[in-house]
C-alpha positions in Angstrom: -56.0 33.9 -36.9 -55.2 30.9 -38.8 -51.7 30.8 -36.5 -53.9 31.2 -33.4 -55.9 28.4 -34.1 -53.5 26.2 -34.9 -51.3 27.3 -31.7 -54.7 26.3 -29.5 -54.7 23.3 -31.4 -51.2 22.3 -30.5 -51.5 23.2 -27.2 -54.8 21.5 -26.8 -53.5 18.6 -28.4 -50.6 18.5 -26.2 -52.9 18.5 -23.3 -54.7 15.6 -24.2 -51.7 13.9 -24.6 -50.6 14.2 -21.1 -53.7 13.2 -19.6 -53.9 10.2 -21.5 -49.9 9.8 -21.0 -50.9 10.0 -16.8 -53.9 7.6 -17.3 -51.8 4.7 -19.1 -49.5 5.1 -16.3 -52.2 4.6 -13.7 -53.3 1.2 -15.8 -49.3 0.0 -16.0 -49.2 1.0 -12.0 -52.0 -0.9 -11.8 -51.2 -4.0 -13.6 -53.4 -3.5 -16.9 -50.6 -3.6 -19.1 -52.5 -4.1 -22.5 -54.5 -1.3 -21.4 -51.6 0.9 -20.9 -50.4 0.0 -24.0 -53.4 0.8 -26.3 -53.3 4.6 -24.1 -49.5 4.9 -25.1 -49.9 3.7 -28.9 -52.8 6.2 -29.1 -50.9 8.9 -27.9 -48.2 7.8 -30.8 -51.0 7.6 -33.4 -51.9 11.1 -32.6 -47.7 12.5 -33.5 -46.6 12.8 -30.1 -43.8 11.1 -28.8 -41.0 11.2 -26.1 -38.3 9.3 -24.7 -40.2 9.2 -21.5 -43.4 7.7 -23.6 -41.4 4.8 -25.7 -39.7 4.0 -22.2 -43.3 3.5 -20.9 -44.4 1.6 -23.7 -41.2 -0.4 -23.9 -42.0 -1.5 -20.0 -45.3 -2.0 -20.6 -44.4 -4.9 -23.6 -41.7 -6.4 -21.2 -44.6 -7.0 -18.7 -46.2 -8.8 -21.5 -43.3 -11.0 -22.5 -43.5 -9.2 -26.2 -39.5 -9.2 -27.0 -39.8 -7.3 -30.6 -42.1 -4.2 -29.1 -40.2 -3.8 -26.4 -36.9 -3.9 -27.6 -38.2 -1.4 -30.3 -39.4 1.2 -28.0 -36.5 0.7 -25.6 -34.4 1.5 -28.7 -36.6 4.6 -30.0 -36.4 5.9 -26.6 -32.5 5.7 -26.7 -32.6 7.3 -30.1 -34.6 10.4 -28.2 -32.3 10.4 -25.1 -29.0 8.2 -26.0 -26.9 8.6 -22.5 -30.3 7.5 -20.3 -28.5 4.7 -18.0 -32.1 3.2 -16.7 -33.4 2.8 -20.9 -29.8 0.9 -21.5 -30.3 -1.3 -18.4 -33.9 -2.3 -19.4 -33.1 -2.5 -23.4 -30.1 -5.3 -21.5 -33.2 -6.8 -19.9 -35.4 -7.2 -22.7 -32.5 -8.1 -25.4 -32.6 -11.3 -23.0 -35.3 -12.4 -24.0 -34.1 -12.7 -27.6 -33.2 -16.1 -29.0 -30.7 -14.8 -31.5 -27.5 -14.4 -30.2 -25.4 -12.3 -32.6 -22.1 -11.5 -31.6 -19.9 -8.3 -32.4 -17.1 -8.4 -34.3 -14.4 -6.0 -33.2 -13.1 -3.8 -35.8 -9.4 -2.3 -35.9 -7.7 0.8 -37.8 -7.9 4.3 -37.5 -11.5 4.6 -38.6 -12.3 2.8 -35.6 -10.7 4.5 -33.3 -11.9 7.9 -34.4 -15.3 6.0 -34.3 -14.9 5.2 -30.6 -13.6 8.8 -30.0 -16.7 10.3 -31.6 -19.2 7.9 -29.8 -17.7 9.0 -26.4 -20.9 11.7 -26.7 -23.8 12.3 -28.8 -23.7 14.4 -31.7 -26.1 17.0 -29.8 -23.5 16.5 -26.7 -20.5 17.8 -28.8 -23.1 20.6 -30.2 -23.2 21.6 -26.9 -19.9 21.8 -25.8 -19.1 23.8 -28.8 -21.4 26.4 -27.4 -19.8 26.4 -24.3 -16.4 26.7 -25.1 -17.5 29.5 -27.5 -18.5 31.4 -24.1 -15.2 30.5 -22.8 -13.2 31.7 -25.6 -15.3 35.5 -25.5 -14.3 35.1 -21.4 -10.6 34.4 -22.3 -10.7 37.2 -25.1 -12.2 39.8 -22.8 -9.5 38.7 -20.3 -6.8 39.4 -22.7 -8.1 42.6 -24.2 -8.3 44.1 -20.8 -5.6 42.3 -19.1 -3.3 44.8 -17.2 0.0 43.1 -17.3 1.6 41.2 -20.3 1.7 37.8 -18.1 -1.9 38.1 -18.1 -2.0 38.8 -21.4 0.0 35.5 -22.3 -2.3 33.4 -20.3 -5.5 34.5 -21.5 -4.3 34.2 -25.2 -3.2 30.5 -24.1 -6.5 30.1 -23.3 -8.1 31.5 -26.5 -6.2 29.1 -28.4 -6.8 26.1 -26.0 -10.5 27.0 -26.4 -10.2 27.4 -30.5 -9.1 24.1 -30.3 -11.6 22.2 -28.4 -14.5 24.3 -30.3 -12.7 23.2 -33.5 -12.8 19.2 -32.4 -16.2 19.6 -30.9 -17.8 20.7 -33.7 -15.8 18.3 -36.4 -17.0 15.7 -33.5 -20.7 16.6 -34.0 -20.8 16.8 -38.0 -19.1 13.6 -38.3 -21.2 11.7 -35.8 -24.2 13.6 -37.1 -23.5 12.0 -40.5 -23.0 8.6 -39.1 -26.3 9.0 -37.2 -28.0 9.9 -40.8 -26.1 7.1 -42.6 -27.1 4.2 -40.1 -30.8 2.1 -40.4 -31.3 0.4 -37.4 -34.3 -2.1 -37.6 -35.7 -4.4 -35.3 -37.3 -8.2 -36.5 -40.9 -8.1 -35.4 -41.6 -11.5 -37.3 -41.6 -14.3 -34.8 -39.4 -16.3 -37.5 -37.7 -14.5 -40.7 -35.4 -16.6 -43.3 -32.8 -14.4 -44.8 -31.7 -15.3 -48.4 -29.0 -14.5 -50.3 -30.6 -12.7 -52.8 -33.5 -10.8 -52.9 -36.1 -13.3 -54.4 -38.9 -15.8 -52.6 -37.7 -18.7 -54.1 -33.8 -18.4 -53.0 -33.0 -20.6 -50.4 -32.5 -19.3 -47.0 -29.3 -19.0 -45.5 -30.2 -18.7 -41.6 -32.9 -17.6 -39.9 -33.5 -14.6 -37.4 -36.0 -14.3 -34.5 -38.3 -11.4 -33.4 -35.9 -9.1 -31.0 -33.0 -9.3 -33.5 -31.2 -5.9 -33.9 -30.0 -5.4 -37.6 -29.3 -2.6 -40.2 -30.5 -1.8 -43.3 -28.1 -1.4 -46.0 -30.3 -0.9 -48.9 -33.8 -1.6 -49.9 -35.2 -3.5 -53.5 -39.0 -3.6 -53.4 -40.6 -6.0 -50.7 -36.7 -6.8 -49.5 -34.2 -5.1 -47.7 -30.7 -5.8 -47.4 -29.3 -5.9 -44.0 -26.1 -6.6 -41.9 -25.7 -7.9 -38.6 -22.8 -6.9 -35.9 -21.0 -9.9 -36.7 -20.9 -8.4 -40.4 -23.0 -11.2 -41.7 -25.4 -9.8 -44.5 -28.4 -11.4 -46.7 -31.6 -10.3 -47.6 -34.8 -10.3 -45.5 -38.8 -9.4 -46.3 -39.2 -5.5 -45.7 -42.5 -6.6 -43.4 -40.5 -8.5 -41.1 -38.6 -5.8 -39.7 -39.5 -2.3 -38.5 -37.0 0.7 -39.1 -36.1 2.6 -35.9 -35.7 6.0 -37.7 -39.1 5.8 -39.1 -41.0 8.4 -36.9 
């Protein structure tokens, strides 16, 4: 009985969220962006989320010229739907509103080559490739088992070996990409101006400043401070209240 009640509540909550989402879309179309944001944020507070919801919320904040929330929600949408070209395009437009221009330091070596190869697909896509080629392997195995001639058996056997190789590479890539995803802690600066210090102390002088909308990566935290790294490999300590981590769902 409890399971049925829980299921009913889940369905009701989902239907309500869909209704509110549609209302938010209507408000956005009528250029009532503040009201649309209120609707979308209400859905997030209820525990519901999707790439489309974060994307629309990013669009609404972009229209309001709120750079940090716009970038934050576009980035959240990309976490849920990494290969979406429209999200990537809108994110680039939002990033142009940010003040800081942080260069990306190119990395070299085998580890970088491996990371670039793995980044071709999201770890879910690598897992999907492994699943597809598992089916292909079974088909080749069936062809090999029932092959009428030795030539056909050789061809199917070669196909089995190739499929196994793709499966092994895909599984390995999925595991490594997932590990990298879990270890990375991206965040967006929400403070209008945030001093970055060489040590986690309020009295320490600021080494440099960051502005809202800048993306950073959290390396560790200590009390109210977070050690961050930029894409140019610059590191420093920033107040945790000044940033908002992207993977805190």
